[in-house]
PDB file of N, CA, C and O in Angstrom:
ATOM      1  N   MET A   1      94.965 116.104 114.378  1.00  0.00           N
ATOM      2  CA  MET A   1      94.791 115.489 115.678  1.00  0.00           C
ATOM      3  C   MET A   1      94.261 114.069 115.533  1.00  0.00           C
ATOM      4  O   MET A   1      94.666 113.173 116.274  1.00  0.00           O
ATOM      5  N   SER A   2      93.359 113.863 114.585  1.00  0.00           N
ATOM      6  CA  SER A   2      92.801 112.526 114.419  1.00  0.00           C
ATOM      7  C   SER A   2      93.836 111.544 113.894  1.00  0.00           C
ATOM      8  O   SER A   2      93.757 110.351 114.185  1.00  0.00           O
ATOM      9  N   ASP A   3      94.828 112.040 113.106  1.00  0.00           N
ATOM     10  CA  ASP A   3      95.859 111.144 112.586  1.00  0.00           C
ATOM     11  C   ASP A   3      96.697 110.567 113.722  1.00  0.00           C
ATOM     12  O   ASP A   3      97.040 109.385 113.696  1.00  0.00           O
ATOM     13  N   ASP A   4      97.033 111.399 114.733  1.00  0.00           N
ATOM     14  CA  ASP A   4      97.827 110.921 115.860  1.00  0.00           C
ATOM     15  C   ASP A   4      97.061 109.885 116.659  1.00  0.00           C
ATOM     16  O   ASP A   4      97.628 108.883 117.097  1.00  0.00           O
ATOM     17  N   ARG A   5      95.798 110.123 116.845  1.00  0.00           N
ATOM     18  CA  ARG A   5      94.997 109.200 117.649  1.00  0.00           C
ATOM     19  C   ARG A   5      94.845 107.862 116.938  1.00  0.00           C
ATOM     20  O   ARG A   5      94.848 106.815 117.585  1.00  0.00           O
ATOM     21  N   GLU A   6      94.711 107.881 115.619  1.00  0.00           N
ATOM     22  CA  GLU A   6      94.572 106.618 114.889  1.00  0.00           C
ATOM     23  C   GLU A   6      95.865 105.821 114.934  1.00  0.00           C
ATOM     24  O   GLU A   6      95.827 104.592 114.983  1.00  0.00           O
ATOM     25  N   GLY A   7      97.019 106.501 114.919  1.00  0.00           N
ATOM     26  CA  GLY A   7      98.288 105.804 115.063  1.00  0.00           C
ATOM     27  C   GLY A   7      98.376 105.109 116.398  1.00  0.00           C
ATOM     28  O   GLY A   7      98.884 103.992 116.488  1.00  0.00           O
ATOM     29  N   CYS A   8      97.881 105.762 117.445  1.00  0.00           N
ATOM     30  CA  CYS A   8      97.873 105.155 118.778  1.00  0.00           C
ATOM     31  C   CYS A   8      96.935 103.966 118.817  1.00  0.00           C
ATOM     32  O   CYS A   8      97.228 102.958 119.460  1.00  0.00           O
ATOM     33  N   VAL A   9      95.805 104.079 118.131  1.00  0.00           N
ATOM     34  CA  VAL A   9      94.858 102.970 118.099  1.00  0.00           C
ATOM     35  C   VAL A   9      95.492 101.768 117.412  1.00  0.00           C
ATOM     36  O   VAL A   9      95.324 100.638 117.872  1.00  0.00           O
ATOM     37  N   ASP A  10      96.217 101.993 116.319  1.00  0.00           N
ATOM     38  CA  ASP A  10      96.871 100.890 115.624  1.00  0.00           C
ATOM     39  C   ASP A  10      97.935 100.247 116.507  1.00  0.00           C
ATOM     40  O   ASP A  10      98.056  99.023 116.547  1.00  0.00           O
ATOM     41  N   PHE A  11      98.707 101.071 117.214  1.00  0.00           N
ATOM     42  CA  PHE A  11      99.733 100.537 118.099  1.00  0.00           C
ATOM     43  C   PHE A  11      99.091  99.781 119.251  1.00  0.00           C
ATOM     44  O   PHE A  11      99.585  98.732 119.664  1.00  0.00           O
ATOM     45  N   SER A  12      97.996 100.311 119.765  1.00  0.00           N
ATOM     46  CA  SER A  12      97.274  99.637 120.841  1.00  0.00           C
ATOM     47  C   SER A  12      96.709  98.306 120.358  1.00  0.00           C
ATOM     48  O   SER A  12      96.747  97.310 121.080  1.00  0.00           O
ATOM     49  N   ARG A  13      96.193  98.295 119.152  1.00  0.00           N
ATOM     50  CA  ARG A  13      95.662  97.058 118.572  1.00  0.00           C
ATOM     51  C   ARG A  13      96.776  96.026 118.393  1.00  0.00           C
ATOM     52  O   ARG A  13      96.561  94.831 118.593  1.00  0.00           O
ATOM     53  N   LEU A  14      97.962  96.492 118.016  1.00  0.00           N
ATOM     54  CA  LEU A  14      99.102  95.593 117.846  1.00  0.00           C
ATOM     55  C   LEU A  14      99.508  94.981 119.181  1.00  0.00           C
ATOM     56  O   LEU A  14      99.725  93.772 119.267  1.00  0.00           O
ATOM     57  N   THR A  15      99.610  95.797 120.215  1.00  0.00           N
ATOM     58  CA  THR A  15      99.979  95.266 121.525  1.00  0.00           C
ATOM     59  C   THR A  15      98.896  94.337 122.068  1.00  0.00           C
ATOM     60  O   THR A  15      99.205  93.337 122.716  1.00  0.00           O
ATOM     61  N   ASP A  16      97.633  94.661 121.807  1.00  0.00           N
ATOM     62  CA  ASP A  16      96.549  93.778 122.242  1.00  0.00           C
ATOM     63  C   ASP A  16      96.632  92.418 121.554  1.00  0.00           C
ATOM     64  O   ASP A  16      96.374  91.387 122.175  1.00  0.00           O
ATOM     65  N   SER A  17      96.990  92.417 120.277  1.00  0.00           N
ATOM     66  CA  SER A  17      97.099  91.145 119.564  1.00  0.00           C
ATOM     67  C   SER A  17      98.281  90.325 120.080  1.00  0.00           C
ATOM     68  O   SER A  17      98.207  89.097 120.135  1.00  0.00           O
ATOM     69  N   ILE A  18      99.367  90.997 120.459  1.00  0.00           N
ATOM     70  CA  ILE A  18     100.510  90.277 121.020  1.00  0.00           C
ATOM     71  C   ILE A  18     100.137  89.664 122.370  1.00  0.00           C
ATOM     72  O   ILE A  18     100.463  88.509 122.643  1.00  0.00           O
ATOM     73  N   VAL A  19      99.455  90.438 123.210  1.00  0.00           N
ATOM     74  CA  VAL A  19      99.033  89.928 124.516  1.00  0.00           C
ATOM     75  C   VAL A  19      98.065  88.756 124.345  1.00  0.00           C
ATOM     76  O   VAL A  19      98.151  87.765 125.070  1.00  0.00           O
ATOM     77  N   ALA A  20      97.150  88.870 123.388  1.00  0.00           N
ATOM     78  CA  ALA A  20      96.204  87.787 123.144  1.00  0.00           C
ATOM     79  C   ALA A  20      96.929  86.526 122.674  1.00  0.00           C
ATOM     80  O   ALA A  20      96.573  85.418 123.076  1.00  0.00           O
ATOM     81  N   PHE A  21      97.948  86.692 121.824  1.00  0.00           N
ATOM     82  CA  PHE A  21      98.720  85.538 121.362  1.00  0.00           C
ATOM     83  C   PHE A  21      99.415  84.854 122.533  1.00  0.00           C
ATOM     84  O   PHE A  21      99.409  83.627 122.636  1.00  0.00           O
ATOM     85  N   VAL A  22     100.016  85.654 123.416  1.00  0.00           N
ATOM     86  CA  VAL A  22     100.723  85.091 124.567  1.00  0.00           C
ATOM     87  C   VAL A  22      99.748  84.368 125.497  1.00  0.00           C
ATOM     88  O   VAL A  22     100.065  83.304 126.029  1.00  0.00           O
ATOM     89  N   GLN A  23      98.566  84.945 125.689  1.00  0.00           N
ATOM     90  CA  GLN A  23      97.586  84.310 126.565  1.00  0.00           C
ATOM     91  C   GLN A  23      97.015  83.034 125.951  1.00  0.00           C
ATOM     92  O   GLN A  23      96.726  82.082 126.674  1.00  0.00           O
ATOM     93  N   ASN A  24      96.852  83.001 124.644  1.00  0.00           N
ATOM     94  CA  ASN A  24      96.290  81.824 123.986  1.00  0.00           C
ATOM     95  C   ASN A  24      97.323  80.729 123.729  1.00  0.00           C
ATOM     96  O   ASN A  24      96.961  79.562 123.583  1.00  0.00           O
ATOM     97  N   ASN A  25      98.597  81.092 123.673  1.00  0.00           N
ATOM     98  CA  ASN A  25      99.666  80.132 123.387  1.00  0.00           C
ATOM     99  C   ASN A  25     100.790  80.272 124.411  1.00  0.00           C
ATOM    100  O   ASN A  25     101.882  80.721 124.064  1.00  0.00           O
ATOM    101  N   PRO A  26     100.543  79.900 125.655  1.00  0.00           N
ATOM    102  CA  PRO A  26     101.567  80.119 126.688  1.00  0.00           C
ATOM    103  C   PRO A  26     102.826  79.275 126.482  1.00  0.00           C
ATOM    104  O   PRO A  26     103.923  79.715 126.827  1.00  0.00           O
ATOM    105  N   ILE A  27     102.687  78.083 125.930  1.00  0.00           N
ATOM    106  CA  ILE A  27     103.859  77.221 125.733  1.00  0.00           C
ATOM    107  C   ILE A  27     104.802  77.837 124.703  1.00  0.00           C
ATOM    108  O   ILE A  27     106.016  77.858 124.904  1.00  0.00           O
ATOM    109  N   ILE A  28     104.248  78.332 123.611  1.00  0.00           N
ATOM    110  CA  ILE A  28     105.073  78.967 122.577  1.00  0.00           C
ATOM    111  C   ILE A  28     105.731  80.219 123.142  1.00  0.00           C
ATOM    112  O   ILE A  28     106.902  80.479 122.867  1.00  0.00           O
ATOM    113  N   ALA A  29     104.986  81.002 123.932  1.00  0.00           N
ATOM    114  CA  ALA A  29     105.536  82.224 124.525  1.00  0.00           C
ATOM    115  C   ALA A  29     106.675  81.892 125.492  1.00  0.00           C
ATOM    116  O   ALA A  29     107.683  82.598 125.528  1.00  0.00           O
ATOM    117  N   ILE A  30     106.520  80.831 126.267  1.00  0.00           N
ATOM    118  CA  ILE A  30     107.573  80.423 127.208  1.00  0.00           C
ATOM    119  C   ILE A  30     108.813  79.970 126.450  1.00  0.00           C
ATOM    120  O   ILE A  30     109.933  80.318 126.827  1.00  0.00           O
ATOM    121  N   ILE A  31     108.624  79.200 125.391  1.00  0.00           N
ATOM    122  CA  ILE A  31     109.759  78.731 124.586  1.00  0.00           C
ATOM    123  C   ILE A  31     110.488  79.920 123.959  1.00  0.00           C
ATOM    124  O   ILE A  31     111.718  79.963 123.958  1.00  0.00           O
ATOM    125  N   LEU A  32     109.737  80.881 123.428  1.00  0.00           N
ATOM    126  CA  LEU A  32     110.364  82.075 122.851  1.00  0.00           C
ATOM    127  C   LEU A  32     111.126  82.867 123.909  1.00  0.00           C
ATOM    128  O   LEU A  32     112.240  83.326 123.657  1.00  0.00           O
ATOM    129  N   ALA A  33     110.533  83.029 125.089  1.00  0.00           N
ATOM    130  CA  ALA A  33     111.199  83.767 126.166  1.00  0.00           C
ATOM    131  C   ALA A  33     112.473  83.048 126.612  1.00  0.00           C
ATOM    132  O   ALA A  33     113.500  83.686 126.838  1.00  0.00           O
ATOM    133  N   LEU A  34     112.406  81.719 126.738  1.00  0.00           N
ATOM    134  CA  LEU A  34     113.600  80.962 127.125  1.00  0.00           C
ATOM    135  C   LEU A  34     114.686  81.049 126.052  1.00  0.00           C
ATOM    136  O   LEU A  34     115.873  81.142 126.364  1.00  0.00           O
ATOM    137  N   GLY A  35     114.271  81.017 124.801  1.00  0.00           N
ATOM    138  CA  GLY A  35     115.240  81.169 123.717  1.00  0.00           C
ATOM    139  C   GLY A  35     115.927  82.526 123.750  1.00  0.00           C
ATOM    140  O   GLY A  35     117.137  82.621 123.548  1.00  0.00           O
ATOM    141  N   LEU A  36     115.151  83.577 124.004  1.00  0.00           N
ATOM    142  CA  LEU A  36     115.744  84.913 124.101  1.00  0.00           C
ATOM    143  C   LEU A  36     116.673  85.021 125.310  1.00  0.00           C
ATOM    144  O   LEU A  36     117.736  85.636 125.225  1.00  0.00           O
ATOM    145  N   LEU A  37     116.274  84.425 126.434  1.00  0.00           N
ATOM    146  CA  LEU A  37     117.149  84.440 127.609  1.00  0.00           C
ATOM    147  C   LEU A  37     118.440  83.664 127.348  1.00  0.00           C
ATOM    148  O   LEU A  37     119.515  84.066 127.793  1.00  0.00           O
ATOM    149  N   PHE A  38     118.326  82.552 126.627  1.00  0.00           N
ATOM    150  CA  PHE A  38     119.516  81.772 126.279  1.00  0.00           C
ATOM    151  C   PHE A  38     120.469  82.610 125.435  1.00  0.00           C
ATOM    152  O   PHE A  38     121.670  82.657 125.703  1.00  0.00           O
ATOM    153  N   PHE A  39     119.927  83.268 124.418  1.00  0.00           N
ATOM    154  CA  PHE A  39     120.782  84.098 123.556  1.00  0.00           C
ATOM    155  C   PHE A  39     121.357  85.288 124.327  1.00  0.00           C
ATOM    156  O   PHE A  39     122.485  85.708 124.070  1.00  0.00           O
ATOM    157  N   MET A  40     120.585  85.828 125.267  1.00  0.00           N
ATOM    158  CA  MET A  40     121.085  86.953 126.050  1.00  0.00           C
ATOM    159  C   MET A  40     122.253  86.505 126.937  1.00  0.00           C
ATOM    160  O   MET A  40     123.207  87.258 127.134  1.00  0.00           O
ATOM    161  N   TYR A  41     122.179  85.299 127.465  1.00  0.00           N
ATOM    162  CA  TYR A  41     123.228  84.791 128.346  1.00  0.00           C
ATOM    163  C   TYR A  41     124.437  84.286 127.565  1.00  0.00           C
ATOM    164  O   TYR A  41     125.575  84.618 127.900  1.00  0.00           O
ATOM    165  N   ARG A  42     124.199  83.486 126.524  1.00  0.00           N
ATOM    166  CA  ARG A  42     125.296  82.834 125.805  1.00  0.00           C
ATOM    167  C   ARG A  42     125.895  83.707 124.698  1.00  0.00           C
ATOM    168  O   ARG A  42     127.110  83.737 124.506  1.00  0.00           O
ATOM    169  N   LYS A  43     125.036  84.406 123.984  1.00  0.00           N
ATOM    170  CA  LYS A  43     125.494  85.204 122.843  1.00  0.00           C
ATOM    171  C   LYS A  43     124.863  86.595 122.926  1.00  0.00           C
ATOM    172  O   LYS A  43     123.929  86.891 122.182  1.00  0.00           O
ATOM    173  N   PRO A  44     125.355  87.441 123.810  1.00  0.00           N
ATOM    174  CA  PRO A  44     124.719  88.759 123.979  1.00  0.00           C
ATOM    175  C   PRO A  44     124.792  89.623 122.721  1.00  0.00           C
ATOM    176  O   PRO A  44     123.882  90.410 122.462  1.00  0.00           O
ATOM    177  N   LYS A  45     125.856  89.486 121.943  1.00  0.00           N
ATOM    178  CA  LYS A  45     125.974  90.280 120.716  1.00  0.00           C
ATOM    179  C   LYS A  45     124.851  89.912 119.742  1.00  0.00           C
ATOM    180  O   LYS A  45     124.248  90.792 119.128  1.00  0.00           O
ATOM    181  N   PHE A  46     124.575  88.627 119.602  1.00  0.00           N
ATOM    182  CA  PHE A  46     123.502  88.162 118.731  1.00  0.00           C
ATOM    183  C   PHE A  46     122.140  88.606 119.263  1.00  0.00           C
ATOM    184  O   PHE A  46     121.269  89.014 118.495  1.00  0.00           O
ATOM    185  N   PHE A  47     121.962  88.523 120.592  1.00  0.00           N
ATOM    186  CA  PHE A  47     120.697  88.937 121.215  1.00  0.00           C
ATOM    187  C   PHE A  47     120.422  90.415 120.951  1.00  0.00           C
ATOM    188  O   PHE A  47     119.320  90.780 120.539  1.00  0.00           O
ATOM    189  N   PHE A  48     121.412  91.258 121.186  1.00  0.00           N
ATOM    190  CA  PHE A  48     121.192  92.689 120.979  1.00  0.00           C
ATOM    191  C   PHE A  48     121.040  93.015 119.496  1.00  0.00           C
ATOM    192  O   PHE A  48     120.368  93.983 119.141  1.00  0.00           O
ATOM    193  N   GLY A  49     121.650  92.229 118.642  1.00  0.00           N
ATOM    194  CA  GLY A  49     121.417  92.398 117.203  1.00  0.00           C
ATOM    195  C   GLY A  49     119.973  92.074 116.848  1.00  0.00           C
ATOM    196  O   GLY A  49     119.333  92.810 116.097  1.00  0.00           O
ATOM    197  N   LEU A  50     119.455  90.961 117.393  1.00  0.00           N
ATOM    198  CA  LEU A  50     118.046  90.609 117.173  1.00  0.00           C
ATOM    199  C   LEU A  50     117.112  91.661 117.755  1.00  0.00           C
ATOM    200  O   LEU A  50     116.111  92.023 117.136  1.00  0.00           O
ATOM    201  N   LEU A  51     117.441  92.149 118.942  1.00  0.00           N
ATOM    202  CA  LEU A  51     116.625  93.178 119.585  1.00  0.00           C
ATOM    203  C   LEU A  51     116.614  94.449 118.742  1.00  0.00           C
ATOM    204  O   LEU A  51     115.556  95.043 118.531  1.00  0.00           O
ATOM    205  N   GLY A  52     117.765  94.866 118.266  1.00  0.00           N
ATOM    206  CA  GLY A  52     117.843  96.057 117.420  1.00  0.00           C
ATOM    207  C   GLY A  52     117.076  95.878 116.119  1.00  0.00           C
ATOM    208  O   GLY A  52     116.368  96.785 115.680  1.00  0.00           O
ATOM    209  N   LEU A  53     117.216  94.712 115.504  1.00  0.00           N
ATOM    210  CA  LEU A  53     116.488  94.434 114.271  1.00  0.00           C
ATOM    211  C   LEU A  53     114.982  94.447 114.511  1.00  0.00           C
ATOM    212  O   LEU A  53     114.223  94.997 113.714  1.00  0.00           O
ATOM    213  N   GLY A  54     114.558  93.839 115.616  1.00  0.00           N
ATOM    214  CA  GLY A  54     113.132  93.832 115.950  1.00  0.00           C
ATOM    215  C   GLY A  54     112.593  95.235 116.174  1.00  0.00           C
ATOM    216  O   GLY A  54     111.504  95.566 115.705  1.00  0.00           O
ATOM    217  N   LEU A  55     113.346  96.060 116.888  1.00  0.00           N
ATOM    218  CA  LEU A  55     112.915  97.444 117.115  1.00  0.00           C
ATOM    219  C   LEU A  55     112.874  98.239 115.816  1.00  0.00           C
ATOM    220  O   LEU A  55     111.962  99.036 115.597  1.00  0.00           O
ATOM    221  N   LEU A  56     113.858  98.022 114.964  1.00  0.00           N
ATOM    222  CA  LEU A  56     113.881  98.709 113.670  1.00  0.00           C
ATOM    223  C   LEU A  56     112.678  98.311 112.817  1.00  0.00           C
ATOM    224  O   LEU A  56     112.028  99.166 112.216  1.00  0.00           O
ATOM    225  N   LEU A  57     112.387  97.023 112.768  1.00  0.00           N
ATOM    226  CA  LEU A  57     111.242  96.556 111.986  1.00  0.00           C
ATOM    227  C   LEU A  57     109.915  97.036 112.570  1.00  0.00           C
ATOM    228  O   LEU A  57     108.993  97.369 111.826  1.00  0.00           O
ATOM    229  N   ALA A  58     109.818  97.071 113.895  1.00  0.00           N
ATOM    230  CA  ALA A  58     108.605  97.569 114.538  1.00  0.00           C
ATOM    231  C   ALA A  58     108.404  99.051 114.231  1.00  0.00           C
ATOM    232  O   ALA A  58     107.285  99.486 113.960  1.00  0.00           O
ATOM    233  N   GLY A  59     109.483  99.820 114.275  1.00  0.00           N
ATOM    234  CA  GLY A  59     109.392 101.245 113.929  1.00  0.00           C
ATOM    235  C   GLY A  59     109.011 101.452 112.483  1.00  0.00           C
ATOM    236  O   GLY A  59     108.207 102.330 112.170  1.00  0.00           O
ATOM    237  N   LEU A  60     109.574 100.657 111.601  1.00  0.00           N
ATOM    238  CA  LEU A  60     109.245 100.747 110.182  1.00  0.00           C
ATOM    239  C   LEU A  60     107.780 100.397 109.931  1.00  0.00           C
ATOM    240  O   LEU A  60     107.103 101.065 109.149  1.00  0.00           O
ATOM    241  N   LEU A  61     107.296  99.357 110.590  1.00  0.00           N
ATOM    242  CA  LEU A  61     105.894  98.973 110.469  1.00  0.00           C
ATOM    243  C   LEU A  61     104.980 100.086 110.973  1.00  0.00           C
ATOM    244  O   LEU A  61     103.948 100.369 110.364  1.00  0.00           O
ATOM    245  N   TYR A  62     105.359 100.718 112.085  1.00  0.00           N
ATOM    246  CA  TYR A  62     104.566 101.818 112.642  1.00  0.00           C
ATOM    247  C   TYR A  62     104.493 102.981 111.656  1.00  0.00           C
ATOM    248  O   TYR A  62     103.421 103.549 111.446  1.00  0.00           O
ATOM    249  N   VAL A  63     105.621 103.337 111.051  1.00  0.00           N
ATOM    250  CA  VAL A  63     105.648 104.446 110.088  1.00  0.00           C
ATOM    251  C   VAL A  63     104.799 104.110 108.866  1.00  0.00           C
ATOM    252  O   VAL A  63     104.043 104.957 108.388  1.00  0.00           O
ATOM    253  N   ILE A  64     104.913 102.899 108.362  1.00  0.00           N
ATOM    254  CA  ILE A  64     104.131 102.495 107.192  1.00  0.00           C
ATOM    255  C   ILE A  64     102.646 102.523 107.505  1.00  0.00           C
ATOM    256  O   ILE A  64     101.854 103.009 106.698  1.00  0.00           O
ATOM    257  N   MET A  65     102.254 102.008 108.668  1.00  0.00           N
ATOM    258  CA  MET A  65     100.834 101.988 109.029  1.00  0.00           C
ATOM    259  C   MET A  65     100.298 103.404 109.210  1.00  0.00           C
ATOM    260  O   MET A  65      99.165 103.693 108.823  1.00  0.00           O
ATOM    261  N   THR A  66     101.098 104.283 109.793  1.00  0.00           N
ATOM    262  CA  THR A  66     100.675 105.666 109.985  1.00  0.00           C
ATOM    263  C   THR A  66     100.498 106.366 108.645  1.00  0.00           C
ATOM    264  O   THR A  66      99.514 107.075 108.439  1.00  0.00           O
ATOM    265  N   MET A  67     101.439 106.171 107.743  1.00  0.00           N
ATOM    266  CA  MET A  67     101.359 106.820 106.431  1.00  0.00           C
ATOM    267  C   MET A  67     100.206 106.242 105.612  1.00  0.00           C
ATOM    268  O   MET A  67      99.511 106.985 104.919  1.00  0.00           O
ATOM    269  N   ALA A  68     100.000 104.961 105.681  1.00  0.00           N
ATOM    270  CA  ALA A  68      98.924 104.339 104.915  1.00  0.00           C
ATOM    271  C   ALA A  68      97.573 104.791 105.443  1.00  0.00           C
ATOM    272  O   ALA A  68      96.644 104.996 104.661  1.00  0.00           O
ATOM    273  N   GLY A  69      97.448 104.950 106.747  1.00  0.00           N
ATOM    274  CA  GLY A  69      96.188 105.395 107.335  1.00  0.00           C
ATOM    275  C   GLY A  69      95.832 106.797 106.909  1.00  0.00           C
ATOM    276  O   GLY A  69      94.677 107.066 106.579  1.00  0.00           O
ATOM    277  N   SER A  70      96.801 107.703 106.908  1.00  0.00           N
ATOM    278  CA  SER A  70      96.510 109.076 106.517  1.00  0.00           C
ATOM    279  C   SER A  70      96.211 109.160 105.017  1.00  0.00           C
ATOM    280  O   SER A  70      95.372 109.958 104.599  1.00  0.00           O
ATOM    281  N   GLY A  71      96.886 108.349 104.211  1.00  0.00           N
ATOM    282  CA  GLY A  71      96.621 108.357 102.769  1.00  0.00           C
ATOM    283  C   GLY A  71      95.236 107.837 102.439  1.00  0.00           C
ATOM    284  O   GLY A  71      94.560 108.387 101.569  1.00  0.00           O
ATOM    285  N   SER A  72      94.803 106.786 103.118  1.00  0.00           N
ATOM    286  CA  SER A  72      93.468 106.238 102.849  1.00  0.00           C
ATOM    287  C   SER A  72      92.379 107.194 103.338  1.00  0.00           C
ATOM    288  O   SER A  72      91.304 107.260 102.742  1.00  0.00           O
ATOM    289  N   GLU A  73      92.647 107.935 104.416  1.00  0.00           N
ATOM    290  CA  GLU A  73      91.673 108.934 104.883  1.00  0.00           C
ATOM    291  C   GLU A  73      91.506 110.038 103.853  1.00  0.00           C
ATOM    292  O   GLU A  73      90.386 110.465 103.572  1.00  0.00           O
ATOM    293  N   LYS A  74      92.624 110.506 103.286  1.00  0.00           N
ATOM    294  CA  LYS A  74      92.547 111.566 102.273  1.00  0.00           C
ATOM    295  C   LYS A  74      91.818 111.061 101.031  1.00  0.00           C
ATOM    296  O   LYS A  74      91.035 111.794 100.427  1.00  0.00           O
ATOM    297  N   LYS A  75      92.073 109.822 100.657  1.00  0.00           N
ATOM    298  CA  LYS A  75      91.402 109.256  99.502  1.00  0.00           C
ATOM    299  C   LYS A  75      89.903 109.167  99.746  1.00  0.00           C
ATOM    300  O   LYS A  75      89.114 109.501  98.862  1.00  0.00           O
ATOM    301  N   ASN A  76      89.500 108.725 100.924  1.00  0.00           N
ATOM    302  CA  ASN A  76      88.081 108.651 101.252  1.00  0.00           C
ATOM    303  C   ASN A  76      87.440 110.034 101.271  1.00  0.00           C
ATOM    304  O   ASN A  76      86.305 110.198 100.823  1.00  0.00           O
ATOM    305  N   ALA A  77      88.162 111.036 101.790  1.00  0.00           N
ATOM    306  CA  ALA A  77      87.630 112.394 101.826  1.00  0.00           C
ATOM    307  C   ALA A  77      87.443 112.929 100.409  1.00  0.00           C
ATOM    308  O   ALA A  77      86.430 113.562 100.114  1.00  0.00           O
ATOM    309  N   LEU A  78      88.407 112.679  99.538  1.00  0.00           N
ATOM    310  CA  LEU A  78      88.294 113.150  98.155  1.00  0.00           C
ATOM    311  C   LEU A  78      87.163 112.429  97.422  1.00  0.00           C
ATOM    312  O   LEU A  78      86.424 113.049  96.657  1.00  0.00           O
ATOM    313  N   THR A  79      87.028 111.139  97.652  1.00  0.00           N
ATOM    314  CA  THR A  79      85.963 110.369  97.016  1.00  0.00           C
ATOM    315  C   THR A  79      84.603 110.854  97.490  1.00  0.00           C
ATOM    316  O   THR A  79      83.679 111.013  96.691  1.00  0.00           O
ATOM    317  N   HIS A  80      84.483 111.088  98.786  1.00  0.00           N
ATOM    318  CA  HIS A  80      83.222 111.576  99.348  1.00  0.00           C
ATOM    319  C   HIS A  80      82.905 112.969  98.817  1.00  0.00           C
ATOM    320  O   HIS A  80      81.749 113.277  98.524  1.00  0.00           O
ATOM    321  N   GLU A  81      83.926 113.809  98.694  1.00  0.00           N
ATOM    322  CA  GLU A  81      83.749 115.167  98.154  1.00  0.00           C
ATOM    323  C   GLU A  81      83.294 115.093  96.697  1.00  0.00           C
ATOM    324  O   GLU A  81      82.423 115.857  96.280  1.00  0.00           O
ATOM    325  N   GLN A  82      83.872 114.187  95.930  1.00  0.00           N
ATOM    326  CA  GLN A  82      83.520 114.042  94.524  1.00  0.00           C
ATOM    327  C   GLN A  82      82.086 113.526  94.383  1.00  0.00           C
ATOM    328  O   GLN A  82      81.361 113.966  93.491  1.00  0.00           O
ATOM    329  N   GLU A  83      81.667 112.597  95.253  1.00  0.00           N
ATOM    330  CA  GLU A  83      80.309 112.074  95.205  1.00  0.00           C
ATOM    331  C   GLU A  83      79.299 113.170  95.521  1.00  0.00           C
ATOM    332  O   GLU A  83      78.220 113.204  94.928  1.00  0.00           O
ATOM    333  N   GLN A  84      79.632 114.064  96.446  1.00  0.00           N
ATOM    334  CA  GLN A  84      78.740 115.160  96.780  1.00  0.00           C
ATOM    335  C   GLN A  84      78.608 116.122  95.614  1.00  0.00           C
ATOM    336  O   GLN A  84      77.516 116.625  95.351  1.00  0.00           O
ATOM    337  N   SER A  85      79.702 116.387  94.910  1.00  0.00           N
ATOM    338  CA  SER A  85      79.632 117.308  93.787  1.00  0.00           C
ATOM    339  C   SER A  85      78.869 116.677  92.604  1.00  0.00           C
ATOM    340  O   SER A  85      78.191 117.378  91.853  1.00  0.00           O
ATOM    341  N   ASP A  86      78.988 115.354  92.452  1.00  0.00           N
ATOM    342  CA  ASP A  86      78.224 114.659  91.401  1.00  0.00           C
ATOM    343  C   ASP A  86      76.746 114.671  91.732  1.00  0.00           C
ATOM    344  O   ASP A  86      75.919 114.775  90.826  1.00  0.00           O
ATOM    345  N   GLY A  87      76.389 114.567  92.999  1.00  0.00           N
ATOM    346  CA  GLY A  87      74.988 114.561  93.408  1.00  0.00           C
ATOM    347  C   GLY A  87      74.333 115.927  93.268  1.00  0.00           C
ATOM    348  O   GLY A  87      73.120 116.016  93.080  1.00  0.00           O
ATOM    349  N   ASN A  88      75.114 116.980  93.356  1.00  0.00           N
ATOM    350  CA  ASN A  88      74.575 118.338  93.241  1.00  0.00           C
ATOM    351  C   ASN A  88      74.303 118.737  91.808  1.00  0.00           C
ATOM    352  O   ASN A  88      73.556 119.687  91.576  1.00  0.00           O
ATOM    353  N   GLN A  89      74.871 118.061  90.853  1.00  0.00           N
ATOM    354  CA  GLN A  89      74.702 118.449  89.438  1.00  0.00           C
ATOM    355  C   GLN A  89      73.415 117.970  88.860  1.00  0.00           C
ATOM    356  O   GLN A  89      73.135 118.218  87.687  1.00  0.00           O
TER     357      GLN A  89
END
């Protein structure tokens, strides 16, 4: 259960950082939005290719972050378990 919640926290942190970037850099965000609208209007095939690539990369990043988080938790648990057994001897 904790693994699922940590994945949500990472995704929430990612969206918060994107929102913060947009709020701190409105000119860059407007230029990016206009560029995407231009590609959507003039070259829809290219736009949907970029959109698909972005979604694929975002999904891949999410999977990597989820797997890395669970692996580091197990490593910390094993290290903590080993330290307790060393302290008992």
